[in-house]
LUMFILUM-612466 format. One record per atom (N, C-alpha, C): chain; atom name; x, y, z. Coordinates in steps of 0.05 Angstrom, whole numbers, always signed. Each point is the difference from the previous one (the first is absolute). Example, Ala and Ser with C-alpha at 12.3 -4.5 7.8 and 13.67 -1.06 7.14 Angstrom:
# residues 2
+-------+------+--------+--------+--------+
| kette | atom |   east |  north |     up |
+-------+------+--------+--------+--------+
|     A |    N |   +264 |   -114 |   +156 |
|     A |   CA |    -18 |    +24 |     +0 |
|     A |    C |    +18 |    +24 |     +0 |
|     A |    N |     -7 |    +21 |    -14 |
|     A |   CA |    +16 |    +24 |     +1 |
|     A |    C |    -15 |    +22 |    +14 |
+-------+------+--------+--------+--------+
This chain:
# residues 89
+-------+------+--------+--------+--------+
| kette | atom |   east |  north |     up |
+-------+------+--------+--------+--------+
|     A |    N |   -195 |    -39 |   +398 |
|     A |   CA |     -3 |     +7 |    -23 |
|     A |    C |    +30 |     +9 |     -8 |
|     A |    N |    +11 |    -10 |    -23 |
|     A |   CA |    +25 |    +13 |     -6 |
|     A |    C |     +9 |    +21 |     -6 |
|     A |    N |    +24 |    +10 |     +2 |
|     A |   CA |     +4 |    +27 |     -9 |
|     A |    C |     +1 |     +3 |    -24 |
|     A |    N |    -10 |    +24 |    -14 |
|     A |   CA |     -1 |     +4 |    -23 |
|     A |    C |    +29 |    +11 |    -10 |
|     A |    N |     +7 |    -10 |    -29 |
|     A |   CA |    +27 |     +5 |     -6 |
|     A |    C |     +6 |    +29 |     -2 |
|     A |    N |    +23 |    +11 |     +0 |
|     A |   CA |     +6 |    +29 |     -1 |
|     A |    C |    +10 |     +3 |    -29 |
|     A |    N |    -21 |    +16 |    -13 |
|     A |   CA |     +9 |     +6 |    -28 |
|     A |    C |    +18 |    +24 |     -3 |
|     A |    N |     +6 |    +11 |    +24 |
|     A |   CA |    +21 |    +21 |     +2 |
|     A |    C |    +32 |    -11 |     -2 |
|     A |    N |     +0 |    -23 |     +7 |
|     A |   CA |    +26 |    -16 |     +1 |
|     A |    C |     +8 |    -12 |    -26 |
|     A |    N |    +25 |    -10 |     -1 |
|     A |   CA |    +13 |    -11 |    -28 |
|     A |    C |    -10 |    -24 |     -2 |
|     A |    N |    -13 |    -11 |    -18 |
|     A |   CA |    -13 |    -26 |    -11 |
|     A |    C |    +21 |    -12 |    -18 |
|     A |    N |     +2 |    -30 |    -11 |
|     A |   CA |    +15 |     -9 |    -14 |
|     A |    C |    -10 |    -34 |     -6 |
|     A |    N |     +3 |     -5 |    -22 |
|     A |   CA |     -2 |    -30 |     -5 |
|     A |    C |    +14 |    -12 |    +18 |
|     A |    N |     -7 |    -23 |    +11 |
|     A |   CA |    +11 |    -20 |    +18 |
|     A |    C |    +26 |    -13 |    -13 |
|     A |    N |    +20 |     -2 |     +5 |
|     A |   CA |    +20 |    -10 |    -14 |
|     A |    C |     -2 |    -29 |     -5 |
|     A |    N |    -15 |    -12 |    +13 |
|     A |   CA |     -7 |    -24 |     -4 |
|     A |    C |    -20 |    -13 |    -20 |
|     A |    N |     -8 |    +29 |    -11 |
|     A |   CA |    -22 |     -9 |    -19 |
|     A |    C |     +7 |     +2 |    -30 |
|     A |    N |    -11 |    -18 |    -14 |
|     A |   CA |     +2 |     +4 |    -31 |
|     A |    C |    -21 |    +10 |    -17 |
|     A |    N |     -8 |    +16 |    -17 |
|     A |   CA |    -20 |     +8 |    -10 |
|     A |    C |     +5 |    -13 |    -30 |
|     A |    N |    -28 |     -9 |    -14 |
|     A |   CA |     +4 |    -15 |    -25 |
|     A |    C |    -23 |    +12 |    -17 |
|     A |    N |     +4 |    +14 |    -16 |
|     A |   CA |    -20 |    +20 |    -15 |
|     A |    C |    -18 |    -26 |     -8 |
|     A |    N |    -30 |     +8 |     -5 |
|     A |   CA |    -19 |     -9 |    -12 |
|     A |    C |    -17 |    +19 |    -15 |
|     A |    N |    -17 |    -14 |    -14 |
|     A |   CA |    -21 |    +21 |    -17 |
|     A |    C |    -13 |    +16 |    +20 |
|     A |    N |    -10 |    -15 |    +22 |
|     A |   CA |    -20 |    +15 |    +19 |
|     A |    C |    +14 |    +17 |    +19 |
|     A |    N |    +26 |     +1 |     -3 |
|     A |   CA |    +19 |    +13 |    +23 |
|     A |    C |    +30 |    -12 |     +6 |
|     A |    N |     +0 |    -13 |    +22 |
|     A |   CA |    +19 |    -17 |     +5 |
|     A |    C |     +0 |    -21 |    +28 |
|     A |    N |    +14 |    -21 |     -3 |
|     A |   CA |     +0 |    -18 |    +26 |
|     A |    C |    +28 |     +3 |    +16 |
|     A |    N |     -9 |    +11 |    +25 |
|     A |   CA |    +19 |     +1 |    +19 |
|     A |    C |     +8 |    -27 |    +16 |
|     A |    N |    +19 |     -6 |     -3 |
|     A |   CA |     +7 |    -28 |    +22 |
|     A |    C |    +24 |     +9 |    +14 |
|     A |    N |    -12 |     -4 |    +34 |
|     A |   CA |    +22 |     +1 |    +19 |
|     A |    C |    +14 |    -23 |     +4 |
|     A |    N |    +26 |     -2 |     -3 |
|     A |   CA |    +16 |    -24 |     +2 |
|     A |    C |     +5 |     -5 |    +26 |
|     A |    N |     -9 |    +18 |    +21 |
|     A |   CA |     +8 |     -5 |    +30 |
|     A |    C |    -31 |    -14 |    +11 |
|     A |    N |    -18 |    +10 |     -8 |
|     A |   CA |    -30 |    -11 |    +16 |
|     A |    C |    -14 |    -15 |    -18 |
|     A |    N |    +15 |     -2 |    -24 |
|     A |   CA |    -12 |    -20 |    -24 |
|     A |    C |    -27 |    +16 |     -9 |
|     A |    N |    -10 |    +23 |     +6 |
|     A |   CA |    -26 |    +10 |     -8 |
|     A |    C |     +3 |    +10 |    -29 |
|     A |    N |    -26 |     -6 |    -11 |
|     A |   CA |     -1 |     +8 |    -30 |
|     A |    C |    -22 |    +16 |     -2 |
|     A |    N |     +1 |    +26 |    -13 |
|     A |   CA |    -15 |    +18 |     +2 |
|     A |    C |     -6 |    +13 |    -29 |
|     A |    N |    -28 |     +1 |     -7 |
|     A |   CA |     -4 |    +14 |    -26 |
|     A |    C |     -5 |    +26 |     +0 |
|     A |    N |    +17 |    +22 |    -11 |
|     A |   CA |     -5 |    +23 |     -3 |
|     A |    C |    -12 |     +9 |    -25 |
|     A |    N |    -27 |     +3 |     +0 |
|     A |   CA |    -17 |     +1 |    -24 |
|     A |    C |     -7 |    +29 |     -9 |
|     A |    N |    +28 |    +18 |     +3 |
|     A |   CA |     -7 |    +20 |    -18 |
|     A |    C |    +26 |    +12 |     -7 |
|     A |    N |     +5 |     +8 |    -26 |
|     A |   CA |    +29 |     +9 |     -6 |
|     A |    C |     +9 |    +21 |    +11 |
|     A |    N |    -23 |    +17 |    +12 |
|     A |   CA |     +9 |    +24 |    +12 |
|     A |    C |    +12 |     -4 |    +29 |
|     A |    N |    -14 |    -19 |    +12 |
|     A |   CA |    +11 |    -15 |    +28 |
|     A |    C |    +29 |     -7 |     -5 |
|     A |    N |     +4 |    -16 |    -21 |
|     A |   CA |    +26 |    -13 |     -3 |
|     A |    C |    +22 |    +21 |     -3 |
|     A |    N |     -7 |    +22 |    -19 |
|     A |   CA |    +18 |    +22 |     -5 |
|     A |    C |     +5 |    +11 |    +31 |
|     A |    N |    -16 |     +7 |    +14 |
|     A |   CA |     +2 |    +16 |    +24 |
|     A |    C |    +16 |    -17 |    +19 |
|     A |    N |     -4 |    -30 |     +1 |
|     A |   CA |    +16 |    -14 |    +14 |
|     A |    C |    +30 |     -3 |     -7 |
|     A |    N |     +4 |     -2 |    -26 |
|     A |   CA |    +29 |     +2 |     -9 |
|     A |    C |    +12 |    +19 |     +5 |
|     A |    N |    -13 |    +30 |    +10 |
|     A |   CA |    +12 |    +21 |     +0 |
|     A |    C |     +5 |    +15 |    +21 |
|     A |    N |    -16 |    -17 |    +27 |
|     A |   CA |     -1 |    +10 |    +22 |
|     A |    C |    +25 |     +9 |    +10 |
|     A |    N |    +25 |    -18 |     -4 |
|     A |   CA |    +25 |     +8 |     +9 |
|     A |    C |    +10 |    +24 |    -10 |
|     A |    N |     -6 |    +12 |    -20 |
|     A |   CA |     +5 |    +24 |    -11 |
|     A |    C |     -8 |    +29 |    +14 |
|     A |    N |    -14 |     -6 |    +17 |
|     A |   CA |    -16 |    +23 |     +9 |
|     A |    C |     +7 |     -5 |    +38 |
|     A |    N |     +1 |    +29 |     +7 |
|     A |   CA |     +7 |     -3 |    +28 |
|     A |    C |    -21 |     -6 |    +19 |
|     A |    N |    -27 |     -4 |    -13 |
|     A |   CA |    -22 |    -11 |    +16 |
|     A |    C |    -21 |    -12 |    -22 |
|     A |    N |    -22 |    -14 |    +10 |
|     A |   CA |    -18 |     -9 |    -10 |
|     A |    C |    -18 |    +24 |    -13 |
|     A |    N |     -7 |    +16 |    +17 |
|     A |   CA |    -14 |    +26 |     -7 |
|     A |    C |    +15 |    +14 |    -27 |
|     A |    N |    +24 |     +2 |     +1 |
|     A |   CA |    +16 |    +12 |    -22 |
|     A |    C |     -2 |    -18 |    -26 |
|     A |    N |     +1 |    -22 |     +1 |
|     A |   CA |     -5 |    -19 |    -23 |
|     A |    C |    -31 |     -1 |    -10 |
|     A |    N |    -18 |     +1 |    +20 |
|     A |   CA |    -24 |     +3 |     -8 |
|     A |    C |     -8 |    +25 |    -14 |
|     A |    N |    +11 |    +24 |     +8 |
|     A |   CA |     -9 |    +25 |     -6 |
|     A |    C |    +12 |     +6 |    -31 |
|     A |    N |    +26 |    -17 |     -6 |
|     A |   CA |    +13 |     -2 |    -20 |
|     A |    C |    -17 |    -15 |    -28 |
|     A |    N |     -7 |    -21 |    +11 |
|     A |   CA |     -8 |    -21 |    -18 |
|     A |    C |    -26 |     -5 |     +1 |
|     A |    N |    -22 |     +8 |    +12 |
|     A |   CA |    -25 |    -10 |     +3 |
|     A |    C |    -15 |    +25 |     -3 |
|     A |    N |    -21 |     +2 |    -20 |
|     A |   CA |    -20 |    +20 |     +4 |
|     A |    C |    -19 |     +1 |    +26 |
|     A |    N |     -9 |    +23 |     +7 |
|     A |   CA |    -13 |     +0 |    +25 |
|     A |    C |    -23 |    -14 |     +2 |
|     A |    N |    -21 |     -8 |    -17 |
|     A |   CA |    -22 |    -14 |     -3 |
|     A |    C |    +12 |    -33 |     +7 |
|     A |    N |    +24 |     -4 |     -6 |
|     A |   CA |    +11 |    -28 |     +3 |
|     A |    C |    +14 |     -9 |    +23 |
|     A |    N |     +7 |    +24 |    +18 |
|     A |   CA |    +12 |     -4 |    +22 |
|     A |    C |    -12 |    -17 |    +21 |
|     A |    N |    -21 |     +2 |    +12 |
|     A |   CA |     -9 |    -12 |    +18 |
|     A |    C |     +0 |    -34 |     -5 |
|     A |    N |    -11 |     -2 |    -25 |
|     A |   CA |     +6 |    -33 |     -6 |
|     A |    C |    +30 |    -10 |     -4 |
|     A |    N |    +17 |    +15 |     -6 |
|     A |   CA |    +30 |     -2 |     +2 |
|     A |    C |     +1 |     -9 |    +29 |
|     A |    N |     +0 |    +24 |    +15 |
|     A |   CA |     +7 |     -1 |    +32 |
|     A |    C |     -9 |    -29 |    +10 |
|     A |    N |    -25 |     -9 |     -4 |
|     A |   CA |    -10 |    -19 |     +8 |
|     A |    C |    +16 |    -28 |     -5 |
|     A |    N |     +5 |     +1 |    -28 |
|     A |   CA |    +13 |    -23 |    -12 |
|     A |    C |    +33 |     -1 |    +17 |
|     A |    N |    +10 |    +22 |     -1 |
|     A |   CA |    +28 |     +2 |    +12 |
|     A |    C |     -2 |     -9 |    +32 |
|     A |    N |    -26 |     +8 |    +15 |
|     A |   CA |     +2 |     -9 |    +30 |
|     A |    C |     -6 |    -33 |     -4 |
|     A |    N |    -11 |    -11 |    -16 |
|     A |   CA |     -6 |    -32 |     -6 |
|     A |    C |    +25 |     -8 |     +0 |
|     A |    N |    +17 |    +12 |    -20 |
|     A |   CA |    +30 |    -10 |     -7 |
|     A |    C |    +15 |     +1 |    +23 |
|     A |    N |     -2 |    +15 |    +16 |
|     A |   CA |    +19 |     +5 |    +25 |
|     A |    C |     -8 |    -25 |    +19 |
|     A |    N |    -23 |     -8 |     +2 |
|     A |   CA |     -9 |    -20 |    +16 |
|     A |    C |    +11 |    -27 |     -9 |
|     A |    N |     +2 |     -4 |    -30 |
|     A |   CA |     +8 |    -20 |    -15 |
|     A |    C |    +34 |     -1 |     +0 |
|     A |    N |     +5 |    +22 |    +11 |
|     A |   CA |    +33 |     +2 |     -7 |
|     A |    C |    +13 |     +3 |    -19 |
|     A |    N |    -15 |     +4 |    -22 |
|     A |   CA |    +13 |     +3 |    -27 |
|     A |    C |    +10 |    +32 |     +1 |
|     A |    N |     -8 |    +18 |    +13 |
|     A |   CA |    +13 |    +27 |     +2 |
|     A |    C |     +6 |     +0 |    +29 |
|     A |    N |    +21 |    +17 |     +7 |
|     A |   CA |     +4 |     +1 |    +29 |
|     A |    C |     +1 |    +35 |     +3 |
|     A |    N |     -3 |    +11 |    +25 |
|     A |   CA |     -2 |    +25 |    +10 |
|     A |    C |    +26 |     +2 |    +16 |
|     A |    N |    +15 |    +19 |    -10 |
|     A |   CA |    +17 |    +12 |    +15 |
|     A |    C |    +27 |     -9 |    -13 |
+-------+------+--------+--------+--------+
């Protein structure tokens, strides 16, 4: 089983990723691995874009996400780390 991402660490959008706004949220394209990922929530897009502004993913989630939405956003961010859309550290 893979290790769980460390939400206490600094996270950021991978520098090889471009985001394109869409009505449903955004499309994320990784220019290195050529993976295309659909971010189906405007809130998730906002969080991903602002991750680098915070010292940790936890701090970003605390500032940007309501408590009742946090678990879903954590799962989404974990998926984005495995797709290399966002990176930890």
